[in-house]
N, C-alpha and C positions, 0 to 999 in steps of 0.2 A: 529462458528469459521471461521476466514477469510479463503478464498480459497487459499491464499498464503501459508498456513501452509502445504498444501498437498505436499507429497514428489514426486509424479509423476504428474506434471502439465499438461500432455496431450500428444499428438503425438510428434514424434521426433523433428519436426520443432519448437515446443514450449518449449523444455527443456532448462534449464539454462546451461551455458557453463563453469562457473568457478568452480574450485575444491579446495581441501584443500591447495594444493601448491600455488594457486593464493592468497588465504586468508592469508597464511603465508607471502608471498611477500609483500602484501599491509600493513599488520600489522607491520612487521619487518621494512619496509621502513619508515612508519609513526613514529615508535618509535625512529628510527635513532640512534642505539646504538653507532656507530662509532663517530657520531657528539657529542653525549652526553659525551662519554669517552674522545674524543679529546679536547673538549673545556670546559667541565663542571666539571671534577674531582677536579680541583683546588678549585672551589667554594664549593663543598661538603667538601673538606679537611679543609676549613676555619672554618667550624662548627664542624666537627667530628674528625679532626686530623687523627691520625693513625687508628681510628676506622671507617673510611669510608667504608671498606668492610662490617663491622657489620651493619652499617646504611642501606646499600643497601639490605642486607638480611632481616633486620627488616621491611623495607618498603614493601618488597615483600609479606609478610604475609597478610596484609589487601588487597593488590592489587589482590592477588590470589583469595581471597574471593569475590572480586568485579567481577573478570573474571568468576568465577563459577556462579555468579548471572546472568551475561549477558548470559551465555550459557543456563541456565535454562529458562530464559525469552524468548530467541530466539527459543528454541524448541517449546514453546507454541505459539509464535506470531512473525514469521520472518517479519521484516519491516525495510527498510533502515533508518527510523527515530530512530531506536533503543531506547535509553533512553527517548527521547522526547515522543515516542509513549507509551512505557511501564509505565513511571511515570504518564503520563496523564491519563491512564486508571486505574491504581492501587491506586494512591494517589490523583490526581486531575489535572485539565487542567492548572492551574496557575503554580504550580511547574513543570509540564510537559513541558510547553512552556519555562520556564526558563532553563530547562535542555538543550533543543535544542538551545536556544539563546546563552548561554555561550559557547557552543561548536562552534557555528558559529563565534561569535565575537573573541573568543580566538584563533581560527585558522587563522583568517584574520590578527590579530596582530602578531601571530607567523610567518606567511608567510612574512609580511613586514620586520620583524627583520631578519629572516633567509635568505631572498633574499640578503640583504646587506652582511651578513656573507658569503653566497655562492660566491658573487662577490669578496670578499676579498680573499677567499681561491683560487679561480680561478686565481686571479692576482699573488698570492704567487707562484702558480704552474708555471705560465708563466715566472715569474722571475727565478725560478729554471731552466727552460729550456733555459735561456739566453735572453728572450725577455723582455726588460725594457721599450720600448716605441713603439708607432704606430702612424705614420704620425705626429711626433713631440709631441704627447701626452704621458706624463709619466705614466706608468702603476704602480702606487703606491698603494700597498695593504692597506696602512694606510690612504689613501684619502677616506673620506666618500662619496664624490661625484662620483669618479670613481668606487668605489666598488658598490655603489647603481646602477649606470648605467649598469654595467655588471650583477648585480643581476636582474635588470629588464629584460634583455635579457634572463636570465635563467628562469624567471617567464613565459615569453611568450612561450619559448620552452616547458616547462613542461605542460603548459595549452593546447597547441596544441596536445601533446601526450595524455593528459587526455580526450580531446574531441573525438579523434578518437576511443576511447573505452577502457574499463577496461582491456580487454584481452591483447591488445597491450601494455598497460601501465605496466601490471604485468610481461610481458615477459622482458621488459627493466629493471624493478626493480629487477627481479630475477638475471639477469646478473650482475647488479651493486652490489647486495648483495653478490654473490659468490666471486667476486673480493675483495670487502672491508673486508669481514670476513676472507678470506684467509690471507690477509695482516695483519689484526689485530691479528689473532691467532698466526701467525708465529712470529711477533715481540714481542707480549706480552708473548708468550710461551718461547721465547729465553730470555727475560728479567727475567722471573721467575727463570731461571737456573743460569744466570751469574750476576744478581744484587748483589751489595755489601752492601745493607742495610739488616741487619739481620731480618729474619722473626720472628714474635712473635704471639702466640695464642691470645694475647690481642687484636690484630687487629680484631678478630671476636667476641669480647665481647662488646655489646652495653652499658653495665653498666658503662663502663669507659669513655663514652662521657661526656664532661665537665658539662653542666648544662641543666635543663629542657628546657630553651629557645633554646639552641643549638640543642637538640634532636628534638623539635617541628619544628624549621626552617629547619633543615637538613632533617627531614622526609618529609615535604611538598616539598622540592626541589627534594628528591629522588622519590616521587610520580610523579613529573613532568618529571623526567628521564624516568619512565616507561610509561608515557602518550603516547598513540598512538596505542597500541595493539587492542583497540576496533574498529579501522578502518575496521577490517575484517567484523564486523557486519553491516557496512554501505552498503555492497554489497551483503547481504544475499539473496536479491531477484534476484540476478544475479548468484547465486550459485546453483549447482545441488541439494544440500540438505542442510537444515538448520543446520544439524550437521556438515557439512563441514566448514561452517563459524565459528562455535564454536571451532572446532578443530584447524582451522587456527589461531584464536586469542590466544588460550591457548598454542599451540606449540610455537608461536612467543614470548609470554610472558616468558615462561620457558627458551627459548634460550637467550632472553635479559638478564634475571637474571644471567645466566652463563657467558655471555660476560661481563656484568658489574663487576661481581666478579673477573673474570680473569684480566680485565683491571685495576681495583683498586689495586689488589695484585701486578701486574706487575709494575705499576707506583711506588708503595711504595718500591719495591725491588731495584729500580734504583734511586729514588729521595727521599730526606728528605721531611718532611712536608713543611718546608719553601720553598724549591725548587719547590715543586708541586704547592703551592699557587702563587709563583712568576711567574712561567711559564704560569699558567692559561690557556688561550685559545690556547697557543702554546705547550701544554704539549705533545701531540702526535708527533708533529714535532720534539720537543726536544728529545723524546725517540728514534725516528728514527736516529737522528744525533749521539746519544750516542752509538747506537748498530751497525751501519753499515756505510760504506763509500758511497759516491755518485757513481752511481746514485741510489743505493738501498735505501739510506736514504730518498729519495723522495717518496718512495712507500706509507708510511703512509699519506703523504699529498695528494697523488692521491686518496687514500681510503677515506680520509675525504671529498674530493671534490665530489666523487661519492655518499657518504652518504648524503651530503647537497642537491644535485640534487634530489636524491630519496625521501628525506624528503619533499622537496617542492612539488613534484608531488603527493605524497601520502597524503599531506595535502589538496590539491585541490579536490581530488576524494571524500573523505567522507564528506567534507564540502558542496560540491555541492549537494550530495545526501541527506544530512540532510535537506538542504533548500528545495529540491524537495518534501520531505515528509511533510514539514510544508506548502508548497504552495498548495499541493493537499488537505490539510485540510482548506485552505483559511486563515491560520494564517499569512502567508506571501503572497505577491502579485503573480498573475498568471505568471509573467515573469519567475519566478524561476522554473516552471515545464515544460517549453518548451523543448521538446525532439527533438534532431537532426533527420531529416527524413532518413538519411542514416546510421549514426553510432548508433542511439538509445541512446545516452548519453545526460544528461541535459546540453547541450552546452552553452546556454545563461547564465545559472546560473554559470557555470564554468568560463566563461569570466568575468562576473560581480565580482566574488570573486577575480580573478586575478587583475581586475582593482582597486578594493577597496584596496587590499594589496599594489599595485603599487603606488596608490595615497598617502597612508599613508607613504610609504617609501620615496617618493619624498618630501612630506611636512617635513619629519624629517630632510632632508638635509638643507632646507631653514630656518627652525625654530629650533634653538638649544634646546630650552626648550622641544619641542615635542620629540626630540631624547631622552632626559632624561625620558620623559613620556613613550615612547615605551620600553626602557630598564627596567623601573620600572614595566610596564605592564607584560613583560615577567617573571619577578620575582614574580609578583602577580598572574599569570595564575595558579600557583600551588594551590592557594586558590579556584579558580573557578573550577579547575579540581577535587579537593577534594569534592566540593559541588555537582557536577553533578554525580560523581562516587558514592558518598554516597546516593544521592536520588535514583539512579537506583537500588542499592543494597537494599535499604529500600523498593522500589516498589516490589522487588522479595519476600521479607519477608511478605509483606502485601498481595500480590496476592495469595501466596501459604500457608497462615497461617493455612488452614485446615489440612496441613501435620502434624501439631503438634499432631493430633489424629491418624496418619497413621503409627506410628512406629518411633523408635529412629533414624534410618538411614535417612529416608526421612525428618524428622523434622530437623535433623542436617544440611542436604544438602540444603533444601529449605527455612528454616526460621532462624535457629540459626546462621550459618556461615554468611549469608547475613546481618543479623541484627547487629552482632558483628562488621563486617567489616565497615558497614555504621557508627555505633556509634564511631568507632575508628577514621575514617576520620573527622567526625563532631567534635569530641573532639579535634583533632589536629588543625583543622581550627579555632575553637573557642578560643583555647589557643593562637594561633598566632594572631588572631584579638585583643585579650586583650593585648598581648605583644606590637603590633604595636601602639595601642591606648595610651599606657603608656610610650613609649620610647622617645617621643618628647613632649616638652611643647609649641610648636608653629608650625604653618603650613609653609612649604617651599617646592617649586617644586624641590625636590631633591630626588635621589634614596635612600638616607639613612634617609629620614624623615618618621617617622611612620605614621603620618596622611596622607601624600601623598601616601604611600603604600596602605592605606585603601581606599583612594579616588577612585582609578581606579576600583577595584572590585565593589565598591558601585555604580559607574557610569554604569558599565556593567549591574548590576541588575536593577537599576532604568530605564535605557533605555529599558531593556527587559520588565519591567512591563508596561511602556508606550506603547510599541509596542503591547503587549498583550491586553491592554485596547482598543487600536484601532481595533485590530482584533475582539474582543468580541462585542463591541458596534457599530462600524462603518461597518466593513465587515460582522458582524454577523456570524462568523465562527462556523459551527456546532461542532467543536472540543470543544468549551467552554460550550456546552450543555451536551455533552456525555463523553468527555475526551478520546474518542476513536480515534485512528488514522485511516485514510482512507485505505481501502483495496488496496493492490498494483495493483490489476486488474482494479482499477478505471481509470487508464491511458490507453488511446487508444494506442495500439501497433503500432509503425512505420512500414511501409512496405518496404521490400527490392525491388530489381530491378524487380523480377518476380511477385510482388504482394503478396508474402507470408509474414506473420508476422515474425518479428525478434524474437529471442529467449526469450526476456523478456522486461518488460516495460522500463528498463533503461540499456539495454544490450549494451555491447561494442563489 
């Protein structure tokens, strides 16, 4: 068993510094409930209509099973590579590498898209404050170029805070979370009481969702809503106990479910389905304007801005640590595992991830078709999320299959729930692939073309397989011989000012 599994890693100077609260902050910020509610509820409503709350509850069931699988695997083998490490050991190195790869690529694309969204939200907020131009330059939230420029500044800021260490980053994220959730709960709670749209129990009935295609597409989008709670497991080597990482992720997931449900019900109490779809990304801002006068009506927009910043930062942190885990196995280049001599964070990898996301965002401004590709990629990320979540849950069922002979409770917890959750996500993904493949009779670079929607996940996977082949036959990574991730203690601890080791290999 890897030495990282031990709960007491040594003398006080060697103990990890993060606790449950830090894990909750990272997982909740990565999930970005306020952003999902603020700009995504209209998209869900387009598929589920008034049954959007039911869809969110339905999607929570397999995601909870996935989260329990993560917790079980983490108790056995804490590793910042999480699914990449666990799938590689339990199922095989090729699916294990793909698990880490789709997380890495998906997060970079998500950051490129979210950076521009963050810039637009910041500009909206500045306009609300009465600032419409700077040095003759119009601060137009609808301008892709200006929004992307502001978003790039936001990317640099969150990257700098991530480099200075996870501990400092989680303190900032916790402050942002407290503010945005307070605003969200106050406005949504008020909407539940004064909304003029009559409540119906049918809102909680998933059987009233229109068609199987709508259910599948809505479920995959809802899975994307929940995506991010597993970020807590990317810092478990920096957490005092492996159970703290699991608790942080599970607590954040349950809180997200509650917030999504409250948000969906509140929106439907104030807006009809048509209004919700029409307002789309401005739904939370519209809600604020409906419920309060200025300046109070601007608070939801401020909360959305905080959520976007926190989401960007929390996307950098787990992505850099996932790349670190892959680099120390030599499945990625050594540059990804360079640890900052003072802060103990994977600084070079963090900067590289920011640079890749920034490059993609800048290219999207100059190449209109690439902008369509990024938007489609965001929609398609749900498929890749379903893939790597499903593989990780399947790894749990395979690794602990002996529990089938150890009693009903252990068999249910370690094998049955993970296997059913994995099969559910695989089934949804497969159905959606079939639906995309049959919805169009020709290929076109358009977000509503089925073949184009399939092209991007296919490119993710093919690029991952090519990189894996390079790692196996050119780098001769030992990971492809054993499927085992490298022990966390394989990285030399950076030294602090007095020559003592910092608390963990990637400690902040």
